N, C-alpha and C positions, 0 to 999 in steps of 0.2 A: 325355556326355548333358546336354542342356539341362535346367536346373532352375528350377522356380518354387518359391522358398523362402518358405513361409508362416511359418516360424519366425523367420528373420532376413531381413527384406526387403532390407537393404543388401548381402546376400550372394547375392541372386537375380540370375541372368543373364537373367531375363525381367522387364522393368520393369513395375511395377503400383502401384496405390494401393488401399488398403483403408480402410473406414470403417464406422461404425454410423449408420444413420438415427436421427432422434429417437425413433422407437418401438422402437429396439433391434435393428432388422433389419440384419444384416451385408451388406456390398456390396463388390464388387471391380471394378476397371476397369484393363484392360491398356493399355500404350502400343502402339497398333495399328501404327504405322509401324515400330517396332523388331521386333515379333513377326512381322510379315509377311516379314522377311528370313530367318527360320528355315526349315529344311527340315522340311516338315510330314509327311514319311514317316519321319523319324528318331525314335527313342524320346525321349520327354520325361517328366520325372518331376515330380510335385508332392510336395515335402517338407513334412510337416506334423506338428505336435503336435495330437492330438485330445483335449483335456482337458475339454471342455465342449460342450454342444449348438451353440453359435455356431461353434466351431472346425469341427465336423462340417459345418455348413451352408456355411461358407466354402469348404471343400474341394469340396463339390458344386457351388457356384456357379462356382468356378474350372474344374472339369471341364466343366460345361455350356458355358461361354464358349469353351473350347478345342475342344469338339466343333463348335460353330457355326463356328469358324475352320478346321475340317477337318483338325485334327491326328489322325493315324491311330493312333499308339501312345502312349498315356498311362498311366503307372504312378503308383501312390501309395506313397510310402515314409513310414511312420508311426513317429515316435519314441516316442509314448505313445498307447495306445489306450483311449479312453473305455469304461468298463464291462467291461474285460477280467477284472476280479476277480469279476464277477457271472456266472460261467460255468455256472451252473445255478440252479434255483429253490432258494433257501436255506431259506425258511420259507413256509408256507402263507399266501397273500394277497400275496406279493411277485412281481415280474415276473422273467422271464428276460431281464435287461437286455442282455447281450451279444448274444443272438439278435436283439433289436430293432436294435441298432447295426449288426450284421453285415448284416441285411436292407437297411438304408438304403445301406450302402456297396456292396452287390451291385447295387443298382439303377443305380449309376453306370457299371457295366460297365468297370472298369479292365482293362487288359491284364494287369497284374500288381500285387499288393499285397505289400509287404515290411513286416514289423512287428518292431521291435527288442524282443527278450526279452518276448514276451507272457506273461501269467500262466500259461497252460496251453495245451495243444494244441487246446482247444475253439475258440480264436480262428481258427486256420488251418483247422479242420474246417468252420466256419460261413461263413467269408469265401472267396468263390470266387477261384481262382487266387492264393492267398495263401501266403506263405512266412515262416517265423520266422527272424530273424537272432539267433543265439545270443549270449550275453554273453561268449563265450570270449576274444575279442580285447580286450574291455573289461577283464576281470579280469586278463589277462596284462599289460596296460599298468599296471594298478593295482599289481600285485606288483613290477613293475620300478621304478615310482616310489617305492613304499614302501621297498624295499631299497636304493635309491639314497640314501636319507636315513639309514637305520639299518643297522648291521651285520647281515648275514643270520644268523639263528638258526633252530633247528628250528621248523617251522611246519606248520599243518594247515589244511585247508578244512573249514568247519563247515556242515552243513545244519541250519537252525533247526527244521525240522518235517518231517513225512512228505511234505508237498506238494512240497518242494524236493529230495527224494532223487534222483529220476530225473535231474534236471538236473545236480546236483552231481557225480554219478558220471561223466556224460559230460564235464563240465568237467575233472574230475581226470584223466581219460584223455587229454584234449587237452593239458593242461599237464604231463602225466607226473608228477603228484603222487600219492604212495602213501598219504599219511596223511589220511584223511577221517573226520571225527567226525559221527556221526548223532545228532541230538537230537530230542526229542519234547515236546509240550505238549498241554494240553487247553484248548479254547475253548468257552464257552457261547454258542451262536449267538444266543440271545435277548438276552443282556446284553453280550456281547463280552468277558466276564471271562476272563483267562488264568490257568491254574493247572498244577501238577504238571509242572514243567520237569524233564526227566531225560535221561540219556545212559548208554549201556553202557560208555563209556570211563571208566576209573578214574583214570588218572594223566596229567596234562597239564603236569607240572613243566617250567618254563623254555620253554614252547612259545608261540609267537605264533599266535593263533587268528583266522583270517579267516572271519567269518560271511558267507556269500554268499546273497543272495536277490534277487528281482526288484523288490520295492517296500518302501519304508519310509513308513508313514503316521504313526501315533501313536508307534511305537517300542516298544510294550509287549513284543512278542515278543522283541526284541533285548536289552532291558534284563534280562528274565528269563533269557534264554539266556546272556548275558554274565556275570551274577551266578553262575550255575551253573558256567560254565567257570572263573571265577576261584576258586571253591571247590574245583575239581579241580586247581588249581595253575597255570593259565595265567598267563604273565607279562604278555601284552598281548592285548587283544581289539580287532580292527579290523573294522568293519562295512563291507561292500561291497554296495551296492544299485544296480541299473540305473536305477531311477526314484525320485527323492527328492521326496516330498511334504512330509514333516516337518510335519504339521499341529500338532504340539505342540512344535515347535522342534528344533534340532539338538543339543541337550545331552541325551544318553541315558546314564543311570546305568550305570556299570561298563564302558562302551565308551570306549576310549582314542583312537580315530581313526575318521574316517568318510570313505568315498569314494562318490561317486555321479556321475551324468552330468547334463547339462542337458536330458534328454529330456522331463521334465515342466515344469521351470523352471530358471533359473539359481539355484543355491543358494549363498548367502554363508556364510562361516564354516566350510566343509568343503572337502575336495578335490573339485572339481567339473570333470569332464572333458567336452570337447565331444563331442556325439553325432554330429556330421556325418560323421566318418571311418568310423563303423560302418554308416552307411546308404548 
């Protein structure tokens, strides 16, 4: 499949140039001579990070240009989806941000939309002809990499909160892992404060705990969860997140190692795997 790579332009097999006008407006221009050599009936994908409104507009501009050039089958493959965490109205007076973003994407009428590990099923419910790409192969590669460095010891997969439970049990089934630890916490939606970290698991002696989740932003959930796991006897705590934002840095208390992908950005100082193979 031909790829317009908006994440890494040097890896795109469709040549283009992108820029911002002085007023901040994004713009894209294709190399017409090379693109005219492509089969316009064959599937073509736009590979994109949508981390901010300009990224979203760039995707729409690219799709509009390809439509004018009469490409018939254009897909959108998304490594990170803007507003995926705002999958409902959280508090009175706030927007349903994901619904707004989904409506904009739907207007472009892609033949198919693939999204890497979206926060919830609401994304695929709102975006037409969309499919979630699970984090299963990503986590499988993480485990292989980790145990290539360290002797394999008893380990478990950890769900940091109720929101991750459904995903982690599907992951455990895929990986054929029997040991799953379910954790809980309380969050004040008005202040964001996290409290009352707990789990029903009593003994984690000599166990390596892999906390699995979709996003790490500030890291408070994982610091609190890791502290609790260490108190239960965990020997190591490894954080595995599909999307690494790390707004407060990559040093998270009580976490011994971190794995993420470059779906949101290239993250230095941690194990950062390429997203391309999963899309």
